[in-house]
N, C-alpha and C positions, 0 to 999 in steps of 0.2 A: 504493499500499500504507501503510496507516495502522495504530499500534499503538491497544490497548485505549481508550479515552477514555471518552467518557458515552453513553446510548442514544439522548439529542436529536442526536449526533454523527454517529451513523451513523447508525441506523436515520430510515426520512420515515417519522414517526407520520402523516399525510395516506393513506396506501399500505396501512398496519398495519389500516387501518381497513374495507379492503377483504378481509381474511380472503384472500389470494391462499396455494395449494397447489403440491405438483405438479401439479395437475388445472387451473390457469390457465394458459389458451394466451392470454393479454395480456401473460405474464409465460414461460412455455416451448415448449417444442415438446411437443405432444402425442406417446403411443405412438404406433408402425404402426399398431396394433390400436385406436386410438382413432381421431376428429375433433373439429375444432376449431367448437362450435356457439357463438355468441353471448358468448364470451370463458372457456366451459366445457369441458375434452375429456368426450366422451360414448362409450359404447362404440359403435365399429362392429359391423354383424351379418358373421359368418365372411364371408360373400361376396363381401363390400367389399373382403377384403382380397387381397394380388399373389396370385395361383395358383400360380407359382413356388415350391418348397423344398421341402427334406428334409420325409417325415413324423417324428411325435414323440408320445407315448403319456402319459394323462393317468391322473392316481391312481386314477381310476375304472375304468383299465385300456380305455377308449374310445381311438383311434386317430386322430388326427387328419390331413389330408396336409400341414400348414405349422405350422409355432410361433405364426402369426400368426392361423389362426384356431381353436387350441387360446386362446391369450389373449384373443380377442374373445369366447369364447364363457364366460369363467372371469369375465372383467368385466363380463357380461353376468349373470352366474349366480355369485357365490363359491362358494368350498368346492369345486369338481372345481380340483386345480392341474398344474404339469406337473411329469412325474415324469421319462422321458426323452426324450433322442433317438436315432430310431431306433424301432424295433415294439414292441408292448407283448410282456411274458413272462407268462409266470404264476407265477413268480417273483420278478417284478422289486418290489423295495420301496426306497424311500427315506427313510428317518427321521433326526430328529435330536431330541436328548435332553441334560438339563441332570444330569449327576452331582456327586455328594456338596458338593450343596446342603444349607444349614438350611430353605431352601421352594423350593415347585415353580416357582422365580419367577429362582431363580439358579442359577450353578455352572458346574462343566467343558462346556465343547462337546463333544459325542462326535456323530458323523452315520457312517450306515450309506449308504452307497453301493449304486444299484442294481445294480451289475455284481460287486461286491464281498461277499464270503462276512463279513467282521469286520467289527464298528463300530472307528470311528479315533478318535483326539482330532485336534484341528486346533491348528497348530503357532500362536504368539502373534504371531511376528513377521510373519503375513500378514494378523492380525485388526486390526478399524478398527472405527470407529463404522460406517458402511457394511455390513460384515458383520454389527454384533453387529445391530442393526436390523432385518433381513431375518430371522435366526434368529430372535429375537422375534417379528416378526412371523410366521412359519411356525410357532412353539409358541404363538398365539393371543392377543399381548399386544397388542393392534393401537395401542397408541403405541411402538410401540419398544423401544429399550434404554434403560437409564438412564445419564445423564448422569454423574450424580454420586457415586452409592453403588459403591462396588466390590468384587467379591467374594472373600474371605478363607479360604483353603485352610488347615484344619485339620492340623497334622501328621500328615502323612497321604502316604506313598509309593505312589506312579503307576507300576506295572511295564509302563513303556511305552519307548521310546526312541523311537518311532516318530508322526511323524502327517504328516496333511495342511495343506497352502496351499491356501487359498481365495480367491478375486477376485468381487466381488460390486458392480453400478455402484450399489446402496441402492435400488432402487424396485421388487425382486422382490417377489413371492409368497413364496417359496418360494428356502430355501437351496441344494434341486435345480437353480434357473436358473441357480445360479452355478459358477464355472469350479474347479475342484480338480485339481489337481497335487501331485506329488509331489518333491520336490526331493533330488541325494542333499547331506545334511547330514552332519556330522561332529559325534558329542559330546553334549550333554545338550540338551535344547530345550524352552521353556517352554510351555504347553499354554493356548490362549485359552480366557476365562473369561467370565462376562458376569453383571448386572442385567437383569432386564428390568422393565420400569417396569409399575406397580403406582400405582392411588388414592392406596393405604396411603401411596406415597410424596411423597403430596404437601401437604409443607412446604418451601414456595419460599424458599432463601435471600432474604438482605439483595437482593442487585443480580440478577435473573433477568427473562426474556423468557420470555412464554407461547405457548406454537405455538398455532396454528388447531386444531392435536388435543387441547388442553388440555394437554399433557405441561408442563413446566418443567425452563427447563433456564440453566445462567448466561449473563447476559449476556454475558462473556468468551467463548462460542463462537456468536454471533451474526455473520452476515455475513463467515465466514474460509472460506467454502467449503465448507463442511463439512455436510450434513444430517443435524444433531443430531437435528433436530425427527423425523424417517422422513417427512413431508408436505412438506417443502423449505421450509416457509414463514419458517424461519429465515435463509433466502437471498435472499427475493425482495424486499424494501425496503432496499437498502441503497444510502447515499452513496456509501460507499467500501468496501474491503474490507479486513479486518486477515491478518494474520499471510500464509499464502503463494495468500488468495485471488486470484480473477481476476476483475472486475470488467467487468459488460457494462451498455453506455449504459443499456439496458433498466433497469438498479438490482439485476440479479441480480448472485450470486456466486458460481463456479464455481472447482472447484478446480483449480489452475493446471497439475495433468497433462492436464488437457482441452485444455488449449491447444495447436493445430497439432498435433491429434491426429486431422486426417483428417475427421474431423465436427465440422459446428455443433453448436455446445451453445448460444449467446447468441443470441438470435431476432434480434437487429444484427447476427450473424456476423463481429465483428471479433474473434473467439477466434481464428479460420481466416485471417486477413488477414498477409503479410509471413511466412512459414512458410521463404520458402527456405532450404534447410541448416539448418534446425532438425533435431539430433539425438534421437533418438528413445535412450531406454536400451536396452544391448544385452544378450538374457534370459539368464538361468542357464540350464546345462544342468535340461532340469523333464522329466519323463513327466507328459503329460496325461491326466488320468484322466475326465473327463468333455466334451462338446462346450459350445465356447466360443457360447453363446448371445447372450453380447453382440454378438460378431458377426455373428451370425445378424439379432438385431434391428436394427443397422445398415445391413444389406443387405437390409432389406425398408423399410427407411426410404431408402434409395436407388432403390427401385425406384417408391415415390407420386411424383402427378405435383406440380412444381415451382410456388412458387408466382408468378402474374406479380403485380406490384403494380397495382393502377386497375380489375383487369377482375375482376368477381366472377365465381365458379361461377355457371354458370346454369343450376341444373338445374327442371325442368318438373315438375314434379307434377301429373298429371292432376285435376281435381276432380270429384266426384261430383254430376251431377246431378240 
């Protein structure tokens, strides 16, 4: 672990020139609905997904046999996103919107879940850069959330004491894929807010890091295990990690909570080594409102064939004569 020093100390310049992102399988594992071809994660065809799983519904009201098949088709044809786990219903609709902002790119985050009648705010205590990036991407802001600007709510009393907790991994394309829970809380809750990144925000500070997607973030936020860029490019060329980041031998910083969580995140595997007796945090009493699609992603990943080093996957392609 290191504290912030300088860009030269923390970031590998030659590596940065290669413009690695979350789609670079020299650095990260591809999603289960993708495959690695010559260093890049590309979309699988739906039939290449594992067959077993539960049905899901997409925003175009089309039902898919598995989450992997839906994500594979979305990967090939972006636009139609995940809506809910289970069957499609006529009235089912998920929405995310920003309220009380001066522009359409900022505000308090409000969501309507598929099986809920009313819209609700999100509790600030569960809100992080992961959720903020996903919310902005869902709203059409391709570079995710702004790390520099904060939304300031003018003197306005919001007549609500209830809010939802949400947990995302950070690479979802819709907030509907994240897990929403309702916890028993007493007293006042702050609500989550966000400022989404726009080109107008493009005035870099003195000490900046430029993401592969063009977004500027503070150098202080590079190599800390948190995907501030949204495309993960701030965490893939690191000599060491600052803050609570866990450093993979491949030069990648991952969140410390990914260490010993039962899923290999470093492509070199050391985040799951020596985990005997590693205690997980006890969960509070929660009411889960949506399916845990991250658990489903991990399950699909576990069904995929494991790589045997030194032996290439022989795929015979018949040539047309």
